[in-house]
Each structure stands twice: as C-alpha cells, then as structure tokens.
C-alpha positions, 0 to 999 in steps of 0.5 A: 672511072674506077681506074682513075680512082685507084690511081688517085688513091695510090698516089695519095697513099704514096704522098701520105707515106712520104714516099715522093712518088710520081705517077706510074706509067700505068694506072694501078698500085705501082709507081716510080720513085722521084729519082727513078731508081725504085718501083714503089708499091704502097699497098704492099709497103714495098720498094723494088730496085728497078734494075737487076743486080749488076745493073744501074739506073741511068735515068732512062734505063737499066744499064750494064749486064745483070749478074746471075748468082747462086742463091747463097751469093744472092743472099750475101749480096743483099746483106752487103747492099743493106750494110753499105747503103744503110737501107734494109735491102733483101731478097723478096719472098715468093708471094711478093715476086709473084705479084710483079708480073702483069696479068695474063702472063705478060711479064713485067711492065716495061715502063716500070721495069724497062728491059727486065727479062721474063726469067727465073729470079731467086726468092729469099723464101727457104725451101725445106726438103724433108726426106727419109734418111738411110743410115746405110747410104754412103751419101747420107753418112757423108752429109752427116745425116743420122736419121734422128728427128730434125736431122733429115731436113736439107737446104739443097734447093731454093724457091725461084719465081718466073717473072714472065708468068709468076710461076714459082718452084721450090725445087731449084738447085741452090747452085743454079745461077739466076737473076736477082731483084732486091726489095725493101720494106717501106714501113 
C-alpha cells in the first residue's frame, strides 16, 4: 500500500506540474515523459535525458554509440545543446547523479534507462585542488603559479560518478573521456 501511494503522489505531482508524465516502469518517484525521451523526477524538479550524449531515443531504446568526452567538451556540448534547443540542458551535479542508481549497487533501472552502462559519468560540479606552490619548481613557474593567495587553486581534475553504485570521485583528470548524461531543471 505505501508503494502505491508513493506512485500516486508522484504521478499527481507530475500532472500538477504539467509535465505530462506517464507511469514509470517501477513504483517510485521517477517516470518517463510522454514522448519517452526524458526521465522525470518531480521530487527533485529534474528531467534527465534518457540517452547518453551521442545516442537518440528511437521510441523503444537508445540507438547509436555513446560519445565519450573530456570534461571541457562535455560542458561545451551541454551549452550548445541548450542554445540549439532553447532548453537549459546542463551537466548534472554530483548529488543529482548519485540519486540515479538503484539501491544495492544495481545500476540504473533498465526500464527507465535502457542499455545504460554502469560506468563513470561526468558531473558539472567543479573539483578544486588547493596545493602549496613551490616558486622554484619549473612546473609551477610554467603554470604561472606564484604562491600568492588564490593563485594555488587548480582545475586539473573533475568530479565523476559511477552509475553502477553511485560512488563519486573528485580526482578524475579532466582529460579523461567519460560518458555524459544531460539534465535540466523543471522549475
């Protein structure tokens, strides 16, 4: 009974927000949009792209091959997608991505995200690394680090989340090629 009530509230919330949601494959807060291209989370006010970057929704599944991107490329693609579509697509925050895997490390629900890999995905959360600067080190000099306050913050790493178990890391080199799943706010 509690499960059915939670699903009813989720569907009612979706309809009240005008999201046009249809019932999700599993009881819970997530549902599939009417056109099937997005997974809606009315509780978090988010809409997830059902397919990874590089894939398209065919009506039954995600087709094509996911494109693995460096973090800067992923951020640029999200901005470009938002500009072209007029919808504010972006890279998700760490906490948002961590809510997608099912409990117990079972990965994403295959009925909501068919064929989704349980692998590392880029987050838009910045990873700040503060480290002491040695002004006599050639690498520090070449990077323009001076040892002045605020000059010792680098952005060489980014946050990524493993969508098999929700594990997050802030030490992933930004040049790594990872999967990208875009999200947008419903508000």
